[in-house]
N, C-alpha and C positions, 0 to 999 in steps of 0.2 A: 711795764707801763710806759716805757720810753723816757728819754731824758732830753730836754727838761720834762719833769713830771708835772702834770697839771696841779695848779694850786701851790706849788712849792717855790720858795725863794732861797733855797740853800746855796752854798757857794759853788756846788757842781752845776745845779740847774741855772745859775746865773753866770757861769764861766764863759769867758770869751774864747776859750780854746775850742776849735771846731771839733776836736776829737771827743769832747764832752757832750756833744749833741748826737744822741744815739736813737736812730729809728729801730723798730722792732727787728730782732735778729733773723737773718736769712742768708743764703749763699747761692751764688750762681757759679756753676762749673762750665768753663768754656774751652773748646778745642777746635782744631781744624783737621779734617781727614786729608790723606795724602793723594786722594784721587785728583784727576785733572778735569776741570779746574778744581782747586781745593774748595771744600765746603765747610762753613762754620757750623758748629753745633753748640747748644746750650741746654743745660739741665738746671732747674731750680730745686732747692731744698727749702720747703715752706713758702707760703704766700701769706704773710701777716697783714695787718690792717694798713701798713704803710707801703704795700707792694706797688701800688700805682705810682706813688712819689719816687720810690726807688728805681722803678723801671724807666721813668722819665729822666731821672738824674743821671743814670748810668747807661742809657742807650740800649735798653733791652727791647729788641724788636722781633726776635724769633725765639721760640722755645721748642725743644724736642720732647721734653717730659718734665713732670714735677713729682718729687718725692716728699712725703710728709713724715715728720717726726712723731707728732701726736696732735690731739684735737683741741688744745687750749687756744683761746681766742687770739693770742698774739702770734699764732703760727698758721691760722687757717682763714682769718676773716677777709683776706684779700683775694680769695678764690674767684669771686665774681669778676674781678678786674682782669682775669685771664681771657675774658670774652673776645675783645678785639684781636688778641694774639691767636686765639684758637680758630678764628675764622679763616686764617691763612692755611690751615690744615684741610685742604679741600678733599683730599683722597682718603682721609681718615680722621678720627677724633684725636685730640690731644690726650695722651695717656697720663693719668694721675695714679701714683702708687702709694699705698698705705697699708698698715696692718688692719685687721678686721675691726677692732673697737674704734679706730680713727675713722674708717670708712663709714661705719654706722652713724657716727656723729655728723660727718660731712653730708651724708644722704638726708639726714633729718634737718640740719641747718639750711642746706641748699636744696630743699625738696623741689623747688620750682625748676631746678636744673636736672636733678637725677631721678625724680619720680617717673614711674611708667605712665602716669596720668598727666605729666607736665605738658602744658600747652603754650608756655611763654615762647613766642616765635623767634626771639633773638637770644635765647639762652646760650651759654657757653657750649661749644662743640668739644666736650671733654668726655673721657671714659675713665671711670673709677675702677682700678684693678687692685685686688688684694695681693699683698706681698707673700711670696712663697719661695724665698731664697733669692739668690743674686739675679739681677736684671741687666741685660745687655742693651745699651743705647748707642747706636752708631759705632759699635766696636769697643765701647768702654763699659766695663763691668761695675755696677753699683751693688755692693754687698751690704745687706742689713746687719747692723750691730745692735743686739738687744741691750738696753740700759734700763736702770730704775730711776724714776723721778718721784722720790718718796715711795708710795705704794703703787704707783702707776708704771706699767712697763711702757717704755717709749723706744723709738728706733733711731739709732745713729747710722751713719753710712760711711763705708770705706770705698774710695775710688782711686785706683792706682796706688801711689805712695802717700796718699793723704786720707784723712778721716775727719768727719764733722760730728761732734758729740756734744750737742747742746741739751739743756734742760735735764740734768741728771745729777745724782749724788752717789750712785753706785754703778760700777762696771763689773758685772759678773766675770768670774774666771774664764768661762767659756768665750766670753766676748773679748777679753784681753788677748786670747789666742788669735783672734782675727785682726789684731792691731800690730802684729810683729813687722818690723822692718819699715816703719813709717818714716818719711822725711818731714812731713808736716801734719800736725793735729790741731784742731780747733776744739776748745773745751769750755764748758760752762764754768763761770766764776762770778757768782752773783754779787758778793759783797765781802767785807772783812769778817763780819760776824757769822756764826753758824746759822744755818737755815734748814728746816725739816725736809725740803725736797730738792734743793739746789746745792751744788758744790760751792763752798765759800773759797776765798783766795788760798787759804792754807790747804784745803782739800784739793783744789785744782793743781797746785804746785806738786802735791804728793802724787796725784794721778799722772801728771806730765812726766815726773821722774820715773814712775813705774812703767809707763808706756815706752819711754826712751826714744821718742822721735827727735830728730835733729833740731826741729823748730816747733815750739808750741805757742799757740795764740789763744788768748782768753776772750770769750764773748759773753753776751747776756749780762753785762754789768749794770747794776742799779745806780741810782744817783748818790749812793754812798761810796762810789769809787771815782776819785779824781784822776784823770788819765796821766798827766805828767808826773804827779807825785808817786803814784802806784807803779808806773812803768819803770821808773829808775830804781825801784827797790827790788825788782824781780831778778831771778837768776839770768845769766847772759842768754840762755837758749829760749827764754820765755818772754813774750811781749803781749801787751793788750792789743786786741784788734780794734779797728775803728771803721766807721762807715766809708766805703769806697776802697778799703784795703785790697790790693791785688797780690796774690801769692802764686809764684810759678811752681807747678807740680809736674810730675811725670805720670801719664795715664797709661 
């Protein structure tokens, strides 16, 4: 729901610590190719309802592709704000990747974009593609990592020595095998108390230790998590993420 949460005056929602002000979770993976001249590339994972605000704040002006984790509102509702960025893809449509159930929801919610009968003249120039294994984007491989979000199967992603695993409470054994040798992992950690579809802080610490990455970052925190207090209680290799955090990785 974002923090501050609408209608709430709790101590986290009224905190003066900027790290307690959380837009809906998303990540941008950025790199440069070694060609001459070097060319910058950027891939997004999820476009939530705050995507426009995030893009303006952090200078996102070009996108090579978007990967979706699942079809919940806080991860998809910024799709239409891809429109101005998609117009720059003159020779092709901007590729969007998701599993089949997520694609079906996107096609229904954004029917004016994806329907074969769509006539809206300035709809986003995007192409929705079903995931069927790893995807190469400008020389970087994005590998889908199946996760469980309660009873819903969702998709995490590995890229280079990093992985992004949000909105989950179970990592199947087969998916753990895809996470070997990570330097950085971003994990769902909703709140201190148990939750039926999200990892809580205790769960997230256990998953971080099982994965064994050098650095683990927790995301998707609710207004029941105060950044400064929680961060200092975590093990040394684990920290809470915050809006605008930049993590160097090897792709």
